[in-house]
C-alpha positions as CSV (number, residue, x, y, z in Angstrom):
1,X,19.1,-23.4,0.3
2,X,21.9,-22.0,-1.1
3,X,23.2,-20.3,-4.6
4,X,26.5,-19.5,-6.2
5,X,26.8,-15.7,-7.0
6,X,26.4,-16.2,-10.5
7,X,23.3,-17.7,-10.0
8,X,22.2,-15.3,-7.8
9,X,23.0,-12.3,-10.1
10,X,21.6,-14.1,-12.7
11,X,18.5,-14.1,-10.8
12,X,18.4,-10.1,-10.2
13,X,20.1,-9.4,-13.7
14,X,22.8,-7.5,-12.5
15,X,26.7,-7.5,-13.4
16,X,29.0,-9.2,-10.9
17,X,32.2,-8.4,-9.5
18,X,34.1,-10.9,-7.6
19,X,34.2,-14.8,-7.2
20,X,31.4,-16.5,-9.3
21,X,31.7,-19.8,-7.2
22,X,31.2,-18.0,-3.8
23,X,28.0,-20.1,-2.2
24,X,25.5,-17.4,-0.3
25,X,22.8,-19.2,2.0
26,X,20.8,-16.2,3.1
27,X,19.9,-12.9,3.1
28,X,20.6,-10.5,6.2
29,X,20.5,-6.7,7.0
30,X,23.3,-4.8,6.5
31,X,24.5,-4.5,9.5
32,X,23.6,-8.1,10.7
33,X,25.1,-10.0,7.6
34,X,27.6,-12.8,7.6
35,X,29.8,-14.4,5.1
36,X,26.9,-16.6,3.8
37,X,24.7,-13.5,3.5
38,X,24.0,-11.2,0.7
39,X,22.8,-7.9,1.4
40,X,22.1,-4.4,-0.1
41,X,23.5,-1.1,0.2
42,X,21.5,1.3,-2.1
43,X,21.9,5.1,-0.3
44,X,25.1,6.9,0.3
45,X,25.2,6.4,4.3
46,X,25.2,2.6,3.8
47,X,27.6,2.9,0.4
48,X,30.5,5.0,2.3
49,X,30.8,2.3,5.1
50,X,30.2,-0.8,2.6
51,X,33.5,-2.1,3.9
52,X,32.1,-2.6,7.4
53,X,29.7,-5.2,6.3
54,X,30.4,-8.9,7.1
55,X,28.2,-10.0,4.2
56,X,29.8,-12.3,1.6
57,X,28.3,-10.6,-1.2
58,X,26.3,-7.0,-1.5
59,X,24.1,-5.6,-4.3
60,X,24.8,-2.2,-5.2
61,X,23.7,0.8,-7.8
62,X,25.2,0.2,-11.1
63,X,27.1,3.1,-10.8
64,X,28.9,1.9,-7.5
65,X,32.9,2.1,-8.2
66,X,34.5,0.1,-5.1
67,X,37.8,-2.3,-4.1
68,X,35.3,-4.6,-2.3
69,X,35.0,-8.1,-3.8
70,X,31.4,-9.7,-4.4
71,X,29.6,-7.0,-5.3
72,X,26.3,-7.2,-7.9
73,X,25.6,-4.3,-9.4
74,X,22.3,-3.6,-10.6
75,X,19.7,-0.6,-11.6
76,X,17.4,-1.3,-8.3
77,X,19.1,-3.2,-5.5
78,X,16.1,-2.7,-3.1
79,X,14.0,-4.4,-5.8
80,X,16.9,-7.1,-6.4
81,X,17.1,-7.3,-2.8
82,X,13.3,-8.2,-2.5
83,X,13.7,-10.9,-5.3
84,X,16.7,-12.7,-3.5
85,X,14.6,-12.6,0.0
86,X,11.5,-14.3,-2.2
87,X,13.9,-17.2,-3.1
88,X,15.2,-17.8,0.3
89,X,12.1,-17.1,2.4
90,X,9.4,-18.3,0.3
91,X,5.7,-18.3,2.1
92,X,4.6,-21.5,3.5
93,X,2.6,-23.4,1.8
94,X,-0.8,-24.0,3.3
95,X,-2.2,-27.7,3.2
96,X,-4.5,-28.5,-0.2
97,X,-7.7,-29.2,0.3
98,X,-11.2,-28.2,2.1
99,X,-11.0,-28.9,6.1
100,X,-13.7,-30.5,7.6
101,X,-15.0,-27.7,9.6
102,X,-15.3,-25.3,6.9
103,X,-19.3,-24.6,5.6
104,X,-19.6,-24.6,2.2
105,X,-22.7,-23.2,0.2
106,X,-24.6,-24.6,-2.8
107,X,-23.6,-24.5,-6.6
108,X,-19.9,-23.6,-5.2
109,X,-16.6,-24.5,-7.7
110,X,-13.2,-24.4,-7.1
111,X,-10.2,-24.8,-9.3
112,X,-7.1,-27.1,-8.5
113,X,-4.8,-27.1,-5.4
114,X,-7.2,-24.9,-3.4
115,X,-7.0,-24.7,0.7
116,X,-9.8,-23.7,2.4
117,X,-9.2,-23.6,6.5
118,X,-10.7,-24.1,9.8
119,X,-14.2,-22.0,10.2
120,X,-14.5,-20.4,7.0
121,X,-17.8,-19.9,5.5
122,X,-18.5,-19.9,1.8
123,X,-21.9,-19.1,0.7
124,X,-23.9,-19.9,-2.6
125,X,-22.8,-19.7,-6.1
126,X,-19.2,-18.6,-5.4
127,X,-16.1,-19.5,-7.7
128,X,-12.6,-20.0,-6.2
129,X,-10.0,-20.3,-9.0
130,X,-6.7,-22.1,-9.0
131,X,-4.2,-22.2,-5.8
132,X,-6.3,-20.3,-3.7
133,X,-5.6,-20.5,-0.3
134,X,-8.2,-19.4,2.8
135,X,-7.0,-19.1,6.1
136,X,-9.1,-19.9,9.1
137,X,-12.3,-17.6,9.8
138,X,-12.5,-16.3,6.2
139,X,-16.3,-15.6,5.3
140,X,-17.1,-15.5,1.2
141,X,-20.7,-14.5,0.9
142,X,-22.7,-15.8,-2.0
143,X,-22.0,-14.6,-5.9
144,X,-18.4,-13.7,-5.1
145,X,-15.8,-14.6,-7.7
146,X,-12.0,-15.0,-7.1
147,X,-9.3,-15.4,-9.2
148,X,-6.1,-17.6,-9.6
149,X,-3.0,-17.7,-7.0
150,X,-5.4,-15.4,-4.2
151,X,-4.1,-15.6,-0.8
152,X,-7.0,-14.2,1.7
153,X,-5.4,-14.3,5.3
154,X,-7.5,-15.2,9.0
155,X,-11.1,-13.1,9.6
156,X,-11.2,-11.5,6.4
157,X,-15.2,-10.9,4.8
158,X,-15.8,-10.5,1.2
159,X,-19.3,-10.0,0.8
160,X,-21.9,-10.3,-1.7
161,X,-21.2,-10.3,-5.7
162,X,-17.4,-9.1,-5.1
163,X,-15.2,-9.6,-7.7
164,X,-11.4,-10.4,-6.8
165,X,-8.8,-11.1,-9.3
166,X,-5.3,-12.9,-10.0
167,X,-2.8,-12.9,-7.4
168,X,-4.5,-10.9,-5.1
169,X,-3.3,-10.6,-1.6
170,X,-5.7,-9.8,1.4
171,X,-4.6,-9.5,4.7
172,X,-6.5,-10.2,7.7
173,X,-9.2,-8.5,9.3
174,X,-10.3,-7.0,5.9
175,X,-14.2,-6.3,5.0
176,X,-14.9,-6.4,1.6
177,X,-18.3,-4.9,0.0
178,X,-19.5,-3.6,3.2
179,X,-22.5,-1.3,2.7
180,X,-21.4,2.2,1.6
181,X,-22.3,5.1,3.8
182,X,-25.2,6.7,2.1
183,X,-28.5,8.0,3.7
184,X,-30.8,10.2,2.6
185,X,-32.3,13.3,5.0
186,X,-35.5,15.5,5.7
187,X,-33.5,17.5,8.0
188,X,-34.1,15.4,11.2
189,X,-34.0,12.0,10.3
190,X,-31.8,9.9,8.2
191,X,-33.1,7.0,6.3
192,X,-30.5,4.8,4.4
193,X,-29.9,4.4,0.7
194,X,-29.8,0.8,-0.6
195,X,-26.1,0.4,-1.7
196,X,-27.0,-2.0,-4.6
197,X,-23.4,-2.5,-6.1
198,X,-20.2,-4.3,-5.7
199,X,-16.7,-4.1,-5.1
200,X,-14.2,-5.4,-8.2
201,X,-10.1,-5.5,-7.3
202,X,-8.0,-6.3,-10.2
203,X,-4.8,-8.5,-10.8
204,X,-1.6,-8.3,-8.4
205,X,-3.5,-5.8,-5.7
206,X,-2.1,-6.0,-2.1
207,X,-4.8,-5.0,0.4
208,X,-3.3,-4.1,3.9
209,X,-4.7,-5.2,7.3
210,X,-8.4,-3.9,8.5
211,X,-9.2,-2.3,5.6
212,X,-12.8,-1.4,4.6
213,X,-13.4,-1.2,0.9
214,X,-17.5,-0.1,0.9
215,X,-19.8,-1.2,-2.2
216,X,-20.6,1.3,-4.8
217,X,-24.5,3.0,-4.4
218,X,-24.5,1.2,-7.7
219,X,-22.4,0.2,-10.7
220,X,-19.0,-0.6,-8.1
221,X,-15.9,0.7,-6.3
222,X,-12.9,-0.3,-8.5
223,X,-9.4,-1.0,-7.2
224,X,-7.3,-1.3,-10.5
225,X,-4.4,-3.7,-11.1
226,X,-1.0,-3.2,-8.8
227,X,-2.6,-1.1,-5.9
228,X,-1.3,-1.6,-2.9
229,X,-2.6,-0.4,0.3
230,X,-1.6,-0.5,4.1
231,X,-3.4,-1.0,7.2
232,X,-6.1,0.7,8.6
233,X,-7.2,2.4,5.0
234,X,-10.8,3.5,4.3
235,X,-12.1,3.5,0.5
236,X,-15.5,4.7,0.5
237,X,-18.8,3.7,-2.2
238,X,-18.0,4.1,-6.1
239,X,-14.0,5.4,-5.2
240,X,-12.1,4.5,-8.4
241,X,-8.0,3.7,-7.2
242,X,-5.9,3.8,-10.5
243,X,-3.3,1.2,-11.5
244,X,-0.5,1.0,-9.2
245,X,-1.1,3.4,-6.7
246,X,0.1,3.2,-3.2
247,X,-2.2,4.0,0.1
248,X,-0.5,4.3,3.4
249,X,-2.0,3.5,6.7
250,X,-4.7,5.3,8.3
251,X,-5.6,6.8,4.9
252,X,-9.6,7.8,4.4
253,X,-11.2,8.2,1.0
254,X,-14.5,9.8,0.6
255,X,-17.4,8.5,-1.6
256,X,-17.3,8.9,-5.4
257,X,-13.4,10.0,-5.5
258,X,-11.3,9.3,-8.6
259,X,-7.4,8.9,-8.2
260,X,-5.4,8.3,-11.3
261,X,-2.3,5.9,-11.9
262,X,0.7,5.8,-9.8
263,X,-0.5,7.9,-6.6
264,X,1.2,8.1,-3.7
265,X,-1.3,8.7,-0.8
266,X,0.8,9.3,2.4
267,X,-0.3,8.5,6.1
268,X,-3.5,9.5,7.9
269,X,-4.6,11.8,4.7
270,X,-8.3,12.4,4.3
271,X,-9.7,13.3,0.7
272,X,-13.2,14.6,0.6
273,X,-15.7,13.0,-1.4
274,X,-16.3,13.9,-5.8
275,X,-12.7,14.6,-5.9
276,X,-10.5,13.8,-8.8
277,X,-6.6,13.2,-8.2
278,X,-4.5,13.1,-11.2
279,X,-1.9,10.5,-12.0
280,X,1.4,10.7,-10.3
281,X,-0.2,12.9,-7.5
282,X,1.7,12.6,-4.4
283,X,0.0,13.9,-1.1
284,X,1.9,14.2,2.1
285,X,1.2,12.8,5.8
286,X,-2.0,14.0,7.5
287,X,-3.2,16.3,4.6
288,X,-6.9,17.6,4.0
289,X,-7.6,17.5,0.3
290,X,-10.9,19.7,0.1
291,X,-10.3,20.2,-3.8
292,X,-9.4,18.3,-6.8
293,X,-5.4,17.8,-7.4
294,X,-3.9,17.9,-11.1
295,X,-1.6,15.2,-12.2
296,X,2.1,15.6,-11.4
297,X,1.4,17.4,-8.3
298,X,2.7,16.8,-4.8
299,X,0.7,18.4,-1.9
300,X,0.9,18.6,1.7
301,X,-0.8,20.5,5.0
302,X,-4.4,20.9,5.6
303,X,-6.2,22.3,3.4
304,X,-3.5,21.0,0.8
305,X,-1.2,23.3,-0.7
306,X,1.8,22.4,-2.8
307,X,4.9,20.8,-0.8
308,X,7.4,23.7,-1.4
309,X,5.0,26.3,0.2
310,X,3.9,23.8,3.0
311,X,7.6,23.8,3.7
312,X,8.1,27.0,3.7
313,X,4.8,27.6,6.1
314,X,6.4,25.2,8.1
315,X,9.3,27.0,9.3
316,X,7.2,30.1,10.1
317,X,4.6,28.1,12.6
318,X,7.5,27.9,14.9
319,X,8.3,31.8,15.0
320,X,4.7,32.8,15.5
321,X,4.7,34.0,18.9
322,X,8.1,35.8,18.0
323,X,6.4,37.5,15.0
324,X,3.0,38.5,16.7
325,X,5.0,40.2,19.7
326,X,7.2,42.4,17.0
327,X,3.7,43.3,15.5
328,X,2.2,44.3,18.5
329,X,5.5,46.3,19.2
330,X,5.2,47.6,15.4
331,X,1.7,48.8,16.3
332,X,2.5,50.8,19.4
333,X,5.3,52.6,17.6
334,X,3.0,53.2,15.1
335,X,-0.1,55.0,17.8
336,X,2.9,56.8,19.3
337,X,3.8,58.4,15.8
338,X,0.7,59.3,14.5
339,X,-0.2,61.0,18.1
340,X,2.3,62.8,17.6
341,X,1.9,63.9,14.3
342,X,-1.8,65.0,15.6
């Protein structure tokens, strides 16, 4: 598979500086690229050493100036390079059809060009759209609805009545629609509260490996359009995640939390139940969130605080032994002065 630079430039919507007839046959990292590869440089560190790459072409920011030939100037080099990678390294296509070792329930319906792998189990009244791929070992329970162009990797379980939109990717080992963690107590024992809701995942969502997304006690747990989650994320019952938010590995979100649009929740963050996280909020790694956060805030720490204050706190912590020693010395001097005055 190969492209001329002019075709590649058109693909990413860039401006070419160099030979439009140069042939590119692949994409590679900055330090490992050859004359037949395209790479990208977006940060000052890479842009300063752009003459050191062996790439046949480099995707750079629009404002970047250099005498180097075969540059493609774009607004977002990383995004442009992602499009190039998709062209040169498309996902492998699964064979169409239903594997003879798959188990299919009653009243099953599916669209065109569906692929269902070995040892998949599909319940009753399940609907699949067009071009859905179920890898081996997937379990789809009763009354689940799945849209078009969905890829579900091995050993994923999607339980009763859940709804999956279009162009959704769900990575291996994830469980969607398990019971929410709901119990009533008399002070000694715990009685399970039936979890009667479901999970809805909207279009263009990507769920990482080994996520657990619980069904709602009532109503729905809702993952809105464009959300991306990393591996090992726990989303509890009745949580709503707003459009185009990003949730990094090992985040735990307790029940009935609402997260706004375009939020970024970094690794190992814990969020207490019944809170509201506003639009465009950024939460730093390992933060413990115990109260709601207004839109646009950047917070870190446990308990959470404005990120700029957290940075100052982190500078102080290594100095605490020294400060404690100084305080002890001041206390001794103060006692000595007071005793002399008496």
